[in-house]
C-alpha positions as CSV (number, residue, x, y, z in Angstrom):
1,X,-5.9,3.0,6.1
2,X,-7.4,6.1,8.0
3,X,-8.4,9.5,6.9
4,X,-7.9,12.5,9.0
5,X,-8.9,16.1,9.1
6,X,-6.7,18.6,7.2
7,X,-3.8,20.1,9.1
8,X,-4.0,23.3,11.1
9,X,-1.9,26.2,9.9
10,X,0.9,27.5,12.0
11,X,3.8,25.8,13.7
12,X,3.4,22.2,14.6
13,X,1.4,21.7,17.7
14,X,2.2,18.9,20.2
15,X,-0.7,16.9,21.4
16,X,-1.2,16.4,25.1
17,X,-0.2,13.0,26.3
18,X,-3.8,12.2,27.3
19,X,-5.3,13.1,23.9
20,X,-7.3,10.3,22.4
21,X,-9.0,9.9,19.0
22,X,-11.4,7.0,18.1
23,X,-10.2,4.5,15.5
24,X,-11.6,5.5,12.1
25,X,-13.4,2.8,10.1
26,X,-10.4,1.4,8.3
27,X,-8.3,1.2,11.4
28,X,-11.0,-0.6,13.3
29,X,-11.7,-3.2,10.6
30,X,-7.9,-3.9,10.3
31,X,-7.6,-4.2,14.1
32,X,-10.5,-6.7,14.2
33,X,-8.8,-8.9,11.6
34,X,-5.2,-9.0,12.9
35,X,-3.6,-12.4,12.5
36,X,-0.3,-13.4,14.0
37,X,0.7,-15.7,11.2
38,X,0.3,-12.9,8.6
39,X,1.0,-9.5,10.1
40,X,-0.5,-6.4,8.5
41,X,2.7,-4.7,7.7
42,X,3.6,-2.3,4.9
43,X,7.3,-2.4,3.9
44,X,9.1,0.5,2.2
45,X,12.6,0.4,0.9
46,X,14.4,3.6,-0.1
47,X,17.8,3.0,-1.7
48,X,20.4,5.7,-1.3
49,X,23.8,5.8,-3.1
50,X,25.7,6.5,0.1
51,X,25.3,6.0,3.9
52,X,23.9,9.0,5.9
53,X,25.3,10.0,9.2
54,X,23.6,7.8,11.9
55,X,23.0,10.4,14.6
56,X,21.9,13.1,12.1
57,X,19.5,10.7,10.6
58,X,18.1,9.6,13.9
59,X,17.6,13.2,15.0
60,X,15.9,14.1,11.6
61,X,13.5,11.2,11.7
62,X,12.6,11.9,15.3
63,X,11.9,15.5,14.5
64,X,9.8,14.5,11.5
65,X,7.7,12.3,13.7
66,X,7.1,15.3,16.0
67,X,6.2,17.5,13.0
68,X,3.5,14.9,12.0
69,X,2.1,14.2,15.4
70,X,-0.5,11.8,14.2
71,X,2.2,9.2,13.8
72,X,3.0,9.3,17.5
73,X,0.1,7.1,18.6
74,X,-0.4,3.9,20.6
75,X,-3.6,1.9,21.2
76,X,-5.2,3.1,24.4
77,X,-6.1,0.5,27.0
78,X,-9.8,-0.1,27.3
79,X,-12.4,-1.9,29.4
80,X,-14.2,-4.8,27.7
81,X,-17.4,-2.7,27.4
82,X,-15.9,0.2,25.6
83,X,-17.6,0.9,22.3
84,X,-14.5,2.1,20.3
85,X,-10.8,1.4,20.0
86,X,-8.9,4.7,20.6
87,X,-5.6,6.0,19.6
88,X,-3.6,7.7,22.4
89,X,-1.3,10.5,21.1
90,X,2.0,10.9,22.8
91,X,4.4,13.9,23.0
92,X,7.4,11.8,22.2
93,X,8.2,8.2,21.0
94,X,7.9,5.5,23.6
95,X,10.9,3.8,22.0
96,X,13.5,4.8,19.5
97,X,12.1,3.7,16.2
98,X,15.5,4.0,14.3
99,X,17.8,0.9,14.2
100,X,21.2,0.3,12.6
101,X,21.5,-3.4,12.1
102,X,25.0,-4.9,11.8
103,X,26.0,-4.2,8.1
104,X,27.3,-6.9,5.9
105,X,26.2,-9.7,3.5
106,X,22.6,-10.8,4.2
107,X,21.7,-7.7,6.3
108,X,19.1,-6.4,3.9
109,X,17.6,-9.9,3.4
110,X,17.3,-10.3,7.2
111,X,15.7,-6.8,7.5
112,X,13.2,-7.6,4.8
113,X,12.2,-10.9,6.4
114,X,11.6,-9.1,9.7
115,X,9.5,-6.4,7.9
116,X,7.2,-9.2,6.6
117,X,7.1,-11.2,9.8
118,X,7.0,-8.6,12.7
119,X,4.7,-5.7,12.8
120,X,5.6,-2.8,15.1
121,X,3.3,-3.2,18.1
122,X,0.3,-1.0,18.5
123,X,0.8,-0.7,22.2
124,X,4.0,1.4,21.7
125,X,4.3,4.8,20.0
126,X,5.1,5.1,17.1
127,X,3.9,2.0,15.2
128,X,6.7,2.5,12.7
129,X,10.3,1.1,12.5
130,X,13.2,2.4,10.5
131,X,16.1,0.1,9.8
132,X,19.2,1.7,8.2
133,X,20.9,-1.1,6.4
134,X,24.4,-1.0,4.9
135,X,25.9,-3.7,2.7
136,X,29.3,-3.6,4.5
137,X,31.0,-1.9,7.4
138,X,33.2,-0.1,4.9
139,X,30.4,2.1,3.6
140,X,28.9,2.4,0.1
141,X,25.2,2.3,-0.6
142,X,22.5,2.2,2.0
143,X,18.8,1.1,2.3
144,X,16.3,2.9,4.6
145,X,13.8,0.1,5.3
146,X,10.6,1.3,7.0
147,X,8.1,-1.1,8.5
148,X,4.7,0.2,9.6
149,X,1.7,-1.4,11.2
150,X,-1.0,-1.1,8.6
151,X,-3.7,-0.8,11.3
152,X,-2.3,2.7,12.1
153,X,-1.2,4.2,8.8
154,X,-0.4,3.5,5.1
155,X,2.6,3.7,2.9
156,X,2.1,7.1,1.3
157,X,1.6,8.7,4.7
158,X,4.8,7.1,6.0
159,X,6.7,8.3,2.9
160,X,5.5,11.8,3.6
161,X,7.1,11.6,7.1
162,X,10.3,10.3,5.6
163,X,10.3,13.2,3.1
164,X,10.1,15.6,6.0
165,X,13.0,13.7,7.6
166,X,15.1,14.2,4.4
167,X,14.3,17.9,4.3
168,X,15.4,18.2,7.9
169,X,18.5,16.1,7.4
170,X,19.6,18.3,4.4
171,X,18.9,21.5,6.3
172,X,15.8,22.5,4.2
173,X,13.7,23.3,7.3
174,X,10.0,24.0,6.7
175,X,9.3,27.7,6.9
176,X,7.1,29.1,9.6
177,X,3.4,28.8,8.9
178,X,3.8,25.5,7.0
179,X,1.0,23.1,7.7
180,X,1.5,19.6,9.2
181,X,-0.8,16.7,9.7
182,X,-2.6,17.4,13.0
183,X,-4.5,15.0,15.2
184,X,-8.2,14.4,14.6
185,X,-10.5,12.1,12.6
186,X,-13.0,12.7,9.9
187,X,-14.2,10.7,7.0
188,X,-12.0,10.9,3.8
189,X,-13.2,13.4,1.3
190,X,-15.6,11.6,-1.0
191,X,-14.9,11.3,-4.7
192,X,-16.4,13.9,-6.9
193,X,-19.9,13.2,-8.1
194,X,-19.8,11.4,-11.4
195,X,-21.4,8.7,-13.5
196,X,-22.2,5.3,-12.0
197,X,-19.4,2.7,-12.3
198,X,-19.2,1.2,-15.7
199,X,-20.4,-2.4,-16.2
200,X,-17.5,-4.7,-15.7
201,X,-19.0,-8.0,-16.6
202,X,-17.9,-9.4,-13.2
203,X,-21.3,-8.9,-11.5
204,X,-21.9,-10.5,-8.2
205,X,-20.4,-13.9,-9.1
206,X,-17.6,-15.4,-7.0
207,X,-14.4,-14.0,-8.4
208,X,-11.4,-16.0,-9.5
209,X,-8.9,-17.1,-7.0
210,X,-5.1,-17.3,-7.5
211,X,-4.3,-21.0,-8.0
212,X,-2.1,-22.4,-5.3
213,X,1.4,-23.6,-6.3
214,X,1.8,-27.3,-6.0
215,X,5.0,-26.8,-4.0
216,X,3.7,-24.1,-1.7
217,X,5.0,-24.9,1.8
218,X,1.5,-24.2,3.3
219,X,2.9,-22.3,6.3
220,X,2.2,-18.8,7.4
221,X,4.1,-15.7,6.6
222,X,4.7,-13.8,3.3
223,X,7.2,-14.1,0.5
224,X,8.5,-11.1,-1.5
225,X,10.1,-10.4,-4.9
226,X,11.3,-7.0,-6.0
227,X,11.9,-6.1,-9.7
228,X,13.2,-3.0,-11.5
229,X,11.4,-2.5,-14.8
230,X,11.1,0.3,-17.4
231,X,7.9,2.4,-17.0
232,X,5.6,1.1,-19.8
233,X,5.3,3.5,-22.8
234,X,2.0,4.6,-24.3
235,X,1.1,5.8,-27.8
236,X,0.6,9.6,-28.1
237,X,-3.0,10.4,-27.2
238,X,-3.7,7.1,-25.6
239,X,-6.9,7.1,-23.6
240,X,-5.5,5.0,-20.8
241,X,-2.9,5.6,-18.0
242,X,0.0,3.6,-16.7
243,X,-2.3,2.6,-13.8
244,X,-4.6,1.0,-16.4
245,X,-1.7,-0.8,-17.9
246,X,-0.7,-2.2,-14.5
247,X,-4.3,-3.4,-13.9
248,X,-4.4,-5.2,-17.2
249,X,-0.9,-6.7,-16.7
250,X,-2.1,-8.0,-13.3
251,X,-5.2,-9.5,-14.7
252,X,-3.4,-11.3,-17.5
253,X,-0.6,-12.4,-15.2
254,X,-3.1,-14.2,-12.9
255,X,-5.2,-15.5,-15.8
256,X,-2.1,-17.1,-17.4
257,X,-1.0,-18.6,-14.1
258,X,-4.5,-20.1,-13.5
259,X,-4.6,-21.6,-17.0
260,X,-1.3,-23.3,-16.4
261,X,-2.9,-24.9,-13.3
262,X,-6.1,-25.9,-15.1
263,X,-8.4,-23.5,-13.1
264,X,-11.6,-22.7,-15.0
265,X,-11.9,-19.0,-15.8
266,X,-14.1,-16.9,-13.6
267,X,-14.7,-13.2,-13.4
268,X,-11.8,-11.4,-11.9
269,X,-11.9,-8.4,-9.5
270,X,-8.8,-6.4,-8.6
271,X,-9.0,-4.1,-5.6
272,X,-7.3,-0.7,-6.2
273,X,-6.6,1.9,-3.6
274,X,-7.4,5.5,-4.6
275,X,-5.5,8.3,-2.7
276,X,-6.7,11.8,-3.2
277,X,-4.7,13.4,-0.4
278,X,-2.3,16.4,-1.1
279,X,1.3,15.4,-1.1
280,X,2.7,18.5,0.7
281,X,3.5,19.0,4.4
282,X,-0.3,19.3,5.0
283,X,-1.0,15.7,3.9
284,X,-3.3,14.0,6.4
285,X,-1.4,11.2,8.1
286,X,-3.0,7.8,8.7
287,X,-4.9,5.4,6.4
288,X,-6.2,7.8,3.8
289,X,-7.0,5.7,0.7
290,X,-10.4,4.4,-0.3
291,X,-10.8,1.0,-2.0
292,X,-12.6,0.2,-5.3
293,X,-12.8,-3.0,-7.3
294,X,-12.1,-3.1,-11.0
295,X,-13.8,-6.1,-12.6
296,X,-12.8,-8.2,-15.6
297,X,-15.2,-10.6,-17.3
298,X,-13.8,-14.0,-18.0
299,X,-14.2,-13.7,-21.8
300,X,-11.8,-10.7,-21.7
301,X,-8.8,-12.7,-20.6
302,X,-9.7,-16.4,-21.3
303,X,-7.2,-16.3,-24.2
304,X,-3.9,-14.6,-24.8
305,X,-4.8,-11.2,-26.4
306,X,-3.3,-10.0,-29.6
307,X,-2.4,-6.3,-30.0
308,X,-5.9,-5.3,-31.0
309,X,-7.6,-7.2,-28.2
310,X,-5.0,-5.8,-25.7
311,X,-5.7,-2.3,-26.8
312,X,-9.4,-2.8,-26.5
313,X,-9.0,-4.2,-23.0
314,X,-7.0,-1.2,-22.0
315,X,-9.7,1.2,-23.3
316,X,-12.4,-0.7,-21.4
317,X,-10.3,-0.7,-18.3
318,X,-9.7,3.0,-18.5
319,X,-13.4,3.6,-18.8
320,X,-14.0,1.6,-15.6
321,X,-11.3,3.2,-13.6
322,X,-12.4,6.7,-14.5
323,X,-16.0,5.9,-13.4
324,X,-14.8,4.3,-10.2
325,X,-12.6,7.2,-9.3
326,X,-15.3,9.8,-9.8
327,X,-18.1,7.9,-7.9
328,X,-18.5,8.9,-4.2
329,X,-18.0,5.9,-1.8
330,X,-16.9,5.4,1.8
331,X,-13.4,4.1,2.2
332,X,-14.3,0.5,2.7
333,X,-17.9,0.7,1.4
334,X,-21.2,1.0,3.3
335,X,-21.1,-2.4,4.9
336,X,-17.9,-1.5,6.8
337,X,-19.3,1.8,8.0
338,X,-22.3,-0.1,9.4
339,X,-20.1,-2.8,11.1
340,X,-18.1,-0.1,12.9
341,X,-21.1,1.9,14.2
342,X,-20.6,2.0,18.0
343,X,-23.9,0.5,18.9
344,X,-22.4,-2.4,20.9
345,X,-19.1,-2.9,22.7
346,X,-16.1,-3.1,20.3
347,X,-15.3,-6.7,21.3
348,X,-18.7,-7.9,20.1
349,X,-18.3,-6.1,16.8
350,X,-14.8,-7.7,16.4
351,X,-16.3,-11.2,16.8
352,X,-19.0,-10.3,14.3
353,X,-16.5,-8.8,11.8
354,X,-14.2,-11.8,11.9
355,X,-17.2,-14.2,11.4
356,X,-18.5,-12.2,8.4
357,X,-15.0,-12.0,6.9
358,X,-14.7,-15.8,7.0
359,X,-18.1,-16.2,5.5
360,X,-17.4,-13.7,2.8
361,X,-14.0,-15.1,1.9
362,X,-15.1,-16.7,-1.4
363,X,-16.4,-13.3,-2.6
364,X,-13.2,-11.4,-1.7
365,X,-11.5,-9.8,-4.7
366,X,-8.9,-11.8,-6.6
367,X,-5.9,-9.6,-5.7
368,X,-4.9,-6.1,-4.8
369,X,-2.9,-3.7,-7.0
370,X,-1.6,-0.6,-5.2
371,X,0.1,1.8,-7.6
372,X,1.9,4.5,-5.6
373,X,2.8,6.3,-8.9
374,X,5.7,8.6,-9.4
375,X,7.4,9.4,-6.0
376,X,6.6,13.1,-5.6
377,X,9.5,13.9,-3.2
378,X,13.2,14.1,-4.1
379,X,14.1,12.2,-0.8
380,X,17.4,14.1,-0.9
381,X,19.7,13.2,2.1
382,X,22.4,15.7,1.3
383,X,25.8,13.9,1.2
384,X,24.1,10.5,1.2
385,X,22.4,11.4,-2.1
386,X,18.9,11.2,-3.5
387,X,16.8,8.1,-3.5
388,X,17.7,5.9,-6.5
389,X,14.8,3.5,-6.1
390,X,11.8,3.1,-3.8
391,X,9.8,-0.1,-3.3
392,X,6.6,-0.7,-1.4
393,X,4.9,-3.9,-0.5
394,X,1.4,-4.3,0.9
395,X,0.2,-7.2,3.1
396,X,-0.8,-10.4,1.3
397,X,-3.0,-12.3,3.7
398,X,-5.4,-15.0,2.6
399,X,-7.9,-15.4,1.0
400,X,-6.3,-13.1,-1.7
401,X,-2.8,-14.3,-0.9
402,X,-1.1,-12.1,-3.5
403,X,-0.6,-8.3,-3.8
404,X,1.1,-6.2,-6.5
405,X,2.6,-2.9,-5.5
406,X,4.3,-0.4,-7.8
407,X,6.1,3.0,-7.6
408,X,8.3,4.9,-10.1
409,X,11.5,6.8,-9.6
410,X,13.8,8.2,-12.3
411,X,11.8,6.7,-15.1
412,X,11.9,3.2,-13.6
413,X,9.0,1.1,-12.4
414,X,9.7,-0.6,-9.0
415,X,7.5,-3.7,-8.7
416,X,6.9,-5.7,-5.5
417,X,5.1,-9.0,-5.6
418,X,4.2,-10.2,-2.2
419,X,2.4,-13.5,-1.5
420,X,1.1,-15.7,1.3
421,X,3.3,-18.8,1.8
422,X,0.1,-20.7,2.4
423,X,-0.6,-20.2,-1.3
424,X,2.6,-19.7,-3.3
425,X,6.3,-20.4,-3.1
426,X,9.3,-18.5,-4.3
427,X,9.4,-20.2,-7.7
428,X,5.8,-19.2,-8.3
429,X,6.6,-15.6,-7.4
430,X,9.4,-15.6,-10.0
431,X,7.1,-17.0,-12.7
432,X,4.4,-14.5,-11.9
433,X,6.9,-11.7,-12.2
434,X,8.1,-13.0,-15.6
435,X,4.4,-13.0,-16.8
436,X,3.8,-9.4,-15.5
437,X,7.0,-8.1,-17.2
438,X,6.0,-9.8,-20.5
439,X,2.6,-8.2,-20.5
440,X,3.9,-4.7,-19.7
441,X,6.4,-5.0,-22.6
442,X,3.6,-6.1,-24.9
443,X,1.6,-2.9,-24.0
444,X,4.7,-0.7,-24.6
445,X,4.9,-2.2,-28.2
446,X,1.3,-1.4,-29.1
447,X,1.1,0.6,-32.4
448,X,0.1,4.2,-32.0
449,X,-3.3,3.8,-33.8
450,X,-4.4,1.0,-31.4
451,X,-4.2,3.0,-28.2
452,X,-6.7,5.7,-28.9
453,X,-10.3,6.2,-27.7
454,X,-11.8,3.9,-30.3
455,X,-15.3,2.5,-30.2
């Protein structure tokens, strides 16, 4: 997750091959904590009704990369004493990022498994891979499966690049003078000044952990489950958002799972990315979100809530998220900014960061909910059609071991549960999904007079 300076106006400028930019804070922390058994990949699936022309798509995606030159990066070689990691920008890709795996039964499952297990290397530009997966050689529907190395960029940034590729593929070329994401690094725009975060009841206590499944294989890697759900409804004038509903459903899902495994209730903290970047062609490319933690006190979820208790929990959650969104804060907090100050060689900072991360593991948030929201682009690939569904999944490394990612297209909510196989198994993933679905449905059924801004 990196934040970059706004784009320069005018036609896209190509960076010189020798151009280098220091790793921003988020990139550096991610680079320090890379683990081979749980790669930091973001997986994106875009489902199209028909298959696009292979060569046209390859050309459109390649041109989209050039129009967003911050994607064309590789990690620059460095001596041991260097004080920063640096990105080296390239004029063209080092390798062709577009692949067309053999179509047929099981092709999508194999591509998904690779997306979770193999991150595009940082040593090669771009750190993005696009697999174009067909269900059969005869044609039909198609899935564009993007895998990106999360050290270099995030899901919304990569989706912006794919939206540019769709515009190029369909012939809707950007007019002259359109802005694009240019190279450079600055700190993300801080949140607007506002009130301090509302009290959550979580305090500084160790947060709840997701209980391990008794049959979890205990090996490395991630599991994944995708679901297509209705977007939850809200009473007219409700003082909460869909994002608040998703936070509450995530909290109650984990609470129920933990009760079934006899885990005593503890305060729960859910990490939530906030992305305030514009979604147009000028969108800064990189890791541009900042992270906040939404807290839930144990008494709020220790029992199954009835309609009134559920509505009250939604109102309190809405108050917390409004305060967190408005409060200025560095992307990863002040401690991360201090850890990445170039006072000593980067290798020494890496060792310190990894040690502190292990020591702080018990205080890591319970889980991460990343709500992409409504997909703001048509993703129209001409004769191949518009995107019918878009799924994202975020890395699920330990100690959290579970992430929830959502996006909506065409009035449907596309949910991805991703978990560490050291913690959960496939049966656990299915049960958690059932719990999440049940709580979302319960919020949709709340009566109109229970969803307002009551006391």
